[in-house]
Each structure stands twice: as C-alpha cells, then as structure tokens.
C-alpha positions in Angstrom: 6.3 22.1 -14.4 2.7 21.6 -15.3 1.5 22.1 -18.8 -0.6 25.2 -19.4 -4.2 24.7 -18.6 -3.7 21.9 -16.1 -4.6 22.1 -12.4 -1.9 22.5 -9.9 -1.3 19.5 -7.6 -3.4 19.7 -4.4 -1.6 20.5 -1.2 -2.4 18.8 2.2 -1.7 21.2 5.0 -2.9 22.2 8.5 -6.0 24.4 8.4 -5.4 28.1 8.9 -8.0 30.3 10.7 -9.0 31.9 7.3 -9.9 28.4 5.9 -12.6 27.7 8.5 -15.6 29.4 6.8 -14.8 27.4 3.6 -14.9 24.1 5.6 -18.5 24.7 6.5 -19.3 25.3 2.8 -17.5 22.1 1.8 -19.4 20.1 4.4 -22.8 21.4 3.1 -21.9 20.7 -0.5 -20.6 17.2 0.3 -23.6 16.4 2.4 -25.9 16.8 -0.6 -24.8 13.4 -1.8 -26.8 11.8 1.0 -30.1 12.9 -0.6 -29.5 10.4 -3.4 -29.5 7.5 -0.9 -32.6 8.7 1.0 -30.7 10.3 3.9 -32.0 13.9 3.7 -31.7 14.3 7.4 -27.9 13.8 7.1 -27.8 16.2 4.1 -29.6 18.8 6.2 -27.4 18.4 9.2 -25.4 21.4 10.2 -21.6 21.3 9.6 -19.3 21.5 12.6 -19.7 24.9 14.4 -17.2 27.7 13.9 -16.2 27.1 17.6 -15.6 23.3 17.0 -13.6 24.1 13.8 -11.5 26.7 15.7 -10.9 24.3 18.6 -9.6 21.6 16.2 -7.6 24.1 14.1 -5.9 25.5 17.2 -5.1 22.0 18.5 -3.5 21.2 15.2 -6.1 18.5 14.4 -7.7 20.1 11.3 -6.2 19.5 7.9 -7.2 20.8 4.5 -6.5 19.8 0.9 -6.2 23.0 -1.0 -6.1 23.6 -4.8 -2.4 24.2 -5.0 -3.0 27.6 -6.6 -1.9 30.9 -5.2 -5.2 31.4 -3.3 -4.9 28.1 -1.5 -8.7 27.6 -1.6 -9.7 24.4 0.4 -11.3 21.6 -1.5 -11.6 19.1 1.3 -10.9 18.8 5.1 -10.4 16.4 7.9 -10.8 16.7 11.7 -9.4 14.2 14.1 -9.2 13.7 17.8 -7.1 11.3 20.0 -9.4 8.6 21.3 -8.1 5.7 23.4 -4.6 5.9 21.9 -5.7 6.2 18.3 -6.3 9.1 15.9 -10.1 9.1 15.6 -11.3 10.7 12.4 -14.2 12.9 13.4 -15.0 14.2 9.9 -13.6 14.0 6.4 -15.4 15.8 3.6 -14.5 16.5 0.0 -16.3 19.1 -2.1 -18.1 17.3 -4.9 -16.3 19.4 -7.5 -13.0 17.8 -6.2 -14.2 14.3 -5.7 -12.4 11.2 -7.0 -9.0 12.9 -6.9 -7.7 11.0 -3.8 -8.0 14.0 -1.5 -9.9 12.1 1.2 -7.3 9.4 1.3 -4.4 11.9 1.3 -6.0 13.7 4.2 -6.4 10.4 6.1 -2.7 9.5 5.5 -1.5 13.0 6.6 -3.7 12.8 9.8 -2.2 9.4 10.7 1.4 10.7 10.0 0.8 13.9 12.0 -0.8 12.1 14.9 2.1 9.7 15.5 -0.4 7.2 16.9 -0.4 3.5 16.0 -3.9 3.3 14.5 -6.8 5.3 13.0 -10.4 4.8 14.0 -13.7 6.2 12.7 -17.4 5.7 12.8 -19.4 5.7 9.6 -22.5 4.5 7.8 -22.3 0.8 6.8 -24.3 1.0 3.6 -23.3 4.2 2.0 -20.8 3.6 -0.8 -18.5 6.5 0.0 -18.5 5.5 3.7 -17.7 2.0 5.1 -17.1 0.4 1.7 -14.7 3.2 0.8 -12.8 2.9 4.1 -12.6 -0.8 3.7 -10.9 -0.3 0.3 -8.2 1.8 1.9 -7.4 -0.6 4.7 -9.9 -0.1 7.5 -11.8 -3.0 9.0 -15.1 -3.1 10.9 -14.7 -3.7 14.6 -16.7 -6.3 16.4 -18.7 -5.1 19.4 -16.2 -6.7 21.8 -13.3 -4.7 20.2 -14.8 -1.3 20.9 -12.8 0.8 23.3 -14.6 3.0 26.0 -14.0 6.1 23.9 -15.6 4.5 20.8 -18.5 3.3 22.9 -19.1 6.8 24.1 -18.9 8.2 20.5 -21.5 5.6 19.4 -23.7 6.5 22.3 -23.6 10.2 21.4 -24.3 9.3 17.7 -27.4 7.3 18.9 -28.6 10.3 20.8 -28.3 12.4 17.6 -30.4 9.8 15.7 -27.7 8.5 13.5 -28.6 4.9 14.4 -31.6 5.3 12.1 -29.1 3.8 9.6 -26.6 1.1 10.4 -23.4 2.5 11.8 -20.0 0.8 12.3 -16.8 1.5 14.0 -13.7 0.9 11.9 -10.0 0.8 12.5 -6.8 0.8 10.5 -3.6 -0.3 12.1 0.0 0.5 11.1 
C-alpha cells in the first residue's frame, strides 16, 4: 500500500473511447517542448485527428498510461501500426507534467508485447534530445538507408511531403 500523499502507480492499458480527447491535449502539451529547440512548426502541428485516434483505438493499437487513480486520467499515449512485419510506433507522447517517470518506455514495452511482432520501428528527429538519442538509450539503432523496408521508405516519403525533412530524420529499429 502507498503511503498517504504519494501518487498511485501509473497503469499502462489499451485506450478507451473516452480517453481520446485527452490524447489530443497531451500531444499539444508535449509538443510545446519543440519551441525550445527552434522547431515551432512542430509545436504548432495538429495532433492526430479524432478519426485517426478512433481508428487506432478500435484496432487495439492505441495505448495510454493513466495516473492509476480512480479517474484513470491519461498522462501519456502511444499509437502503433504493423509495417513490414514490425510494430511501427507512429506516435508516443507524454504530458510534460508526467515526464521523466518512465511512461514512454513503459508504453513502448507494452506495444511490443501486445504486437507479438519481432521488432519495433519508428521515425524520429536525429538531433532532438528526447527523440533519437532517447530511443538509442532504450535499445533502438539507426537504420542505414539500405536497411529501410518499403513501408519505412513510404513513411519517410510522406514525412518529406509534410516538411519534416527540414530537420534531420532517421528510421530506428529495436529487435528482440
């Protein structure tokens, strides 16, 4: 039992329909950190649409970390999709008020477990401390161009169309 005044342990669980509006708010709050590294365009980017969140939630590919309290308020979330036989992390965001508690890592571990796939992949910014350097610390490696699968190439192409290549992007993978 927790001592009085301490936070309950967070719970990693599938997102419920009622969680989805909070996920957009988490994304907006988490995006503000990009302003500190001169990436205001990223901070201003719209979160995943309600339709996209609903699609992922209904497919069982949306996870939340909630506060472990009776209200189960989400603190962080992760969306993933199967891409070329891997669980591809589309988005992982942690509200700044819940940062540095291991929620992102716990969500990643749960996504990998739930997917049953042999590896995780993602695309991310190379020079943002809480992006590629963070993922490298938790076991991801940068993929060389020759290692990119057709699905990852398509994701990178779409990211380029969205203007994300204004900053260096990398594809990363973590194997079992």
